[in-house]
N, C-alpha and C positions, 0 to 999 in steps of 0.2 A: 813076701807081700804082707803088708800090715792087715791085721784082722781087728774088728771091733769086739769089745767085751761081750756084747750081746750075741755074737756069732760063734762063740767058742765051741758049742756043742757040735757044730757042723765039721769041726776039725779034730774030733776025738781020735787020739792015737797019732796025731801028726804034729810036727813042729810049726809054730806060728810066731809072728812078731806082734806085740802089742805096744802101744805108746800112750802115755798119759801122765797123771800126777800121782805122787805118793799120798794116797788118801789116809792110810793107817798102817802102822807097823807094830807087831808084837812078837815077843820071843817066848817060846816054851822050851826051856832047856837049850838044847843045841839046834833046835828047829825054829825058824822064823816064818811068820805069815805076813805077807805084804799084800795089802789091798790097793790095787791100781784103779784109778778112776779115769775114764776117757769121756768123750763127748756123749756117750750113750748109756753108760752104766759102770758097774764095778766088776773087777775080776780078782780072784785070789791067786796069789803066786806062793808056792811052798819053797822055802829056801833052806837047804840042808848043808850047804858048803859054809864052813866056819868063816872063811875069808870074806865071802859075799855078805854073810850076816854082819860081820864087823864093819864093812863099808856102809851098809844101810843104817847101822846103829848111829852113825855120825851124821845122817842126813836130816834136814828139816822137812817137816810136812809141806806138801805142795812142790817138792822137788820134781822136776820134769824128767821122765825116764823113758827109755826104750827097753823092752823086755822080750827076750826070745826064750821059748821053752816048749816042752811037749805037753799037749792037752790031755788031761786025764778026767774021766768021769768019776765023780765022788759024791755019794749021797750026803756026806757031812759038809761039803763045801757050799758056800753061798751060791745059789743058782745051780748046784749040782755038778759043777765043773771047775777045774783049777789047772794051773800050769806047774810043771815039775822041771827039775834040772835047769833052772833059768840062767841065762847070761844077762846081766843088767848093765846098761849104758846110761850114765848120768848125763843128760843133755843140758840141764840147767840146775845149778845148786843155788836156790834163792838166798838172799842176804838176810831175810827176816822171817820170823815165825808168823803165821797168819794171826790176825787179831781175834778170830773166831775159830772154834774147834769144829771143823767140818766133818770129822769122823763120827760125831754123835748123831743118833737117829733124828734128833730135832736140835735146831740151833738154840742153845740156852742163852739168849740175849734179848734185851729190850728191843721192841720194834724200831725205835729211832736209831739204836746202835746198828742194827742189821741194815737199815737204809743208808746210814753213814758209810758203811763198809760194803756197799753193794758190789763193787768189783770182785770182791772175794766171796761175799755171802751167796751170790748167785750161783756159785759153783756147787753148793750143797744140793744133793739129789732132790730133797723135798722143795728147796727154793726154786730150782729150775723146772720142776714138774709143771707148774701152771703155764709156763711159757711153751712147753711142748704141747700142752692142750690148746693154747692160743694159736700156735702154728697150725695145728690140725684144724682148728675152727676156721681160720682164714682159708685154708685149702678147701674145706667143705663149702664155705660160702662161695668161693670162686667156681668150684666145680658145678654147684647147683645152678648158678646163673649162666655159666658158659653152655651147659647142657640145654639151656632154654634160649640160646641165641643172643645172649648179652655180650657186649664188648667192654673190655676193661679200659678205663681212661684215667688220666692223671690231670688234675686241675690246679690252677695257681693257688699258692698259699700266702701270697702277698697280694692284697686286693685294694681297690680304691674306695670301696664303700662297705659298710656293714651288711651282713647277710640277714641276721635274725633280729627283728625288732625286740627291744627290751633286754637284750643281752649285751654285757659289756665287751669291749674289744681291746686288744693290745695295739697300741699305736706304734708305728715305726716311721723313721725319717727315710723317705725314698728319694734320694738325690734332691733334697730340699722340698719335696712335696709330701703331704700327709698320706699315709697309707696304713693298712691294718693287716694283722695276721687273720687268716680266714677262719671264721666260726664254723663254717661247713662248706661243702662243695655245691650247695643247693642251686644257686643260680646257674652255674656252669653245667651241672648234670641235667637241668631242665633244658638249657640251650641244646645240649647234645642229643636230647630226644629227637630234636628236629633234624639230626644228622643220621644217627644209627637206630633210632626208635627205642633201643634197649641198651642201657649203659650201667656200669657199676664202677665203684672206686673203693679202695682200701687205703686210708692215709690219715695223717694227723690233722686234728682240728684244735683250735685254741679258744678258750673262754676266759675272759678276765673277770669273771664273777668272784666276789670275795667269799666264797664258800670255804668252810673248814669242817667238813663232815666226812664220815667214812665212805661216802659214795660219790664224792665229787673230786675232779682233777681239773687243772687249768690247761693241760694238754692231754689228749687221749686219742686213741685210734678209733675212727669212725668207719664203719662198713656200710656204704651207701649204695642204693639201687634206685633207678628211675626208668619208667617205661611208658610207652604211648599206646593209644587205642584201647583204653580200658573202658569198662562200663561205669564204674565208680570206685570208691575206696574199698569195696568188698573184693574187687579183683586184686587189689594190692595186698589185702590181708591173705587171700588164698596163696599168692606167690610167696609171701613171707613165711607162711606155715611150711611150705615146701623147702624153702631155704634153710629154716631152722632145723627141719628134719634132716637135711643133708649135712648140716654142721654137726649134729649129734652123731650121725653115722660115721663121719670122718674122724671125730674124736675117738670113737670106739675102735676103729680099724687102724688109725695111724698113731695113736698115743695110748695103747693099752697099758704099757708099763707105767706111765705117769698116772693114769686113772687108778691102777691098782695101788701105786705108791701112796696116793692121797686118800684112798678109800672113797673115790667119787661115786655118787649115785647118779648115773646119767638119766635124764628125764625121758619119758615117753611122750612124743608129740602126738596128741590124739588126732584121729582122722579129721575131726572138726573141732578146732579150738573154741571153747565156749566164749561167747561175746555178749556183753551187756551195754546198754546205753549209759552215758555219763550220769544222767539223773537217777537211774536205778543204782548205779554204783555208789552214789552218795547215800542213798537209803540203806544200803547194805553196810557201808563202811563206817558211817558216822557213829552208830551205837557201839561198834567194836573199837573205835578210836576214842570213845568217851566224849564225843562231841554232840551238841544239839543240832537241830535241823537248820542251822544258820545258812543263809544263801552263800554259796561258794562257786567259784568259776574254775577251780583246778583241784587236783587231788594232792593231799599231803602225803609224806612218807608213812604216817600212821594209817591213812586211808589205804595206801597200797598194801601195807602189811595185813590189814584186816581183809582186804579183798583176796589176797593170796591165801589166807586161811579159809575163806569162804569157797574159793575155787577148789581147794583140796577136799574140803568136807562135802561139797555139793556135787562136784564133777570128777573128783579124783585126778585133777589136772594141776600140773605145776605152772600152766600158762593160762592167761585170761586176757582177752581183748576188751578194752573199754573204748567205746566209740562215741562220736557225737559231742566232742568237747565244745564248750561255748566259743563262738567266733572271737570274743574279746580276748581269749588267751591263746589264740593261734596266729601265726604270721599272716601278713596281708595276702600272700599268694594262695592261702588255703581256700578250697572250694566250699561254699556253704551247702548245707543240706537243703535241697529245693523244697522239701515239705516243711522244714522248720528252720527258716533262715537265720535264726539266732544261734543255731548250733551248726557244727561243721561236719563235712565228710572226712573226718580225720579219726585217728585212733592212737592209743598207746597199747603196747603189748607188755603185760606184767609177767615177770618170770620169778616164781618163788617169792612173791610179795614186793618186788622192786620193779620200777619202770625200766624196761630194757630197750624198747623200740618206740620211736615216734614216727608216724607216717600218715599218709592219706592222699586224697585226690587234690590236685592243684587247679587253680584257674588256668584256662587255656585261651580265652578270648581277650584280645587286646583291649576292647572297651571295658571289660570287667576289671582288668588291671588298673586302668585309669580311674575308674570309679572307686576301687578299693584304696588306691593311694590317696585320692581326694578325701575320702571319709576319715583317713588317719592323718591328714594334713602333711603328707609326705610328698616331696618334690620328685617328679619323674626324671629330672635331669641327671642325677648321679647313677640312675639305673638305665641309661639310654642303651647301652650294649645289651643288657638283659632283655629289655622291652622290645628290641629290634626283632628278636626271634618270634614274638607274638604278633608283630605287625605283618609278618609274612607267613602266617599260617602254622599253627601248632595243634596237634590232635589232643583229645582228652588224655590226660596222663597223670601219673602219680608215682609215689615211691616211698621209701623208708630209710632209716638210718639205725644201725645197731652199734651200741657202744661195746667194743671188744672187751675192755677191762671189766665192765659190769657183767658181761656174759660169763667171763671166766670166773669172776668172784662168786656169781651165783652157782656155777657148776661145782666149784671146789668148797663152797661154804666159807669163804673168807670173810672175816668180820670187817675188814677194811680194804677198799679197792687198791690201796697202795701195796698190799701184799702181793698183788698179781700185776704190778706195773714195774717194768724193768728199772727205770730211773724216774720216779714220780716228780711231777712238777706241780707244786701248790704254792700257797702264799709264803710258806717258810722255806721251801726247798728249791734251790737252783743248781745244786751240785750233790753228789757226783753226777 
């Protein structure tokens, strides 16, 4: 039976079979040390047979092997365990040497070169660690919502109308008709509140915005939730805090090796995440950003960094809610603040000085939708299917969306979101 490299301690004194790639090979006199890499980690194999050593001498790195041997505990071995007296079967002898040396602790290559050779670079233990963390984060997101009665859905990614006002869309030819790649599942997840009350989705979204920054992608993974019978946006914020707490817990329990490999400092989610109004946020952030008190309707990245510093200094928190963004900067379906109609019942959640989540309360009355569309000179005709849900009764509801890649980048301290994206899509990159 095959064992994983991470399970070897459980088989001390027994024969096991491993399978994986030739990660590294070195000779010390008549003895060789083979490092085998599988889908979970590394294992050391001690080779003393001269004939076996000679066979391995002729192999290229990344050869695919099956190794059988006896498990020995050894304080000097990586991980404290190694295989002895191996028999080695060569499953695949690759025709070419990898363009990157995966045996080094860090990939010594320019970021663009690493992305160009992603099919191989992603095999490096440090390169794959963020995706172990991403997997655990998605599992925590799902578990937190399922525990609260949410139903997972999958919504269309080819749509007939744009979702977010002000955001560019990718156009596609849909059998001779114009269509778009979905910017978010917003309309569909709201519709589904009328079916299940509580829904969530994990899936790709597409933005044709011409950004070329370390924090933007044109395709990314969005983790969305929407639910009904809320009081206002604060109900949504409370749920989001619980979901983020569940994600952190899942990363700690399901990806501890990746956390240790990257030296990740997992955040503590406070019992009550500090929250400030947008107007107060500008007062705090503008001096730190080196800006004057000019009238603004949104936060800049410099504002967000300053607010992140303030949250750490004042509250000891990696998280900060900014609530009450101006209605002029929020989509038409956003519910206004009844006490300050120029501002919204919406929020951003900042994580370590970067916007991570946008959410809030939505309009739920049909007549309010018609008024909101009229104020923005938007025709209701393209939104007929969406608006039908509100013509037939929808409860007060709201939701949020978390960008997975930004979340992982913030956790691992990546300077560029592309470092934690499997195959990034931006203005310059469409392959691999």
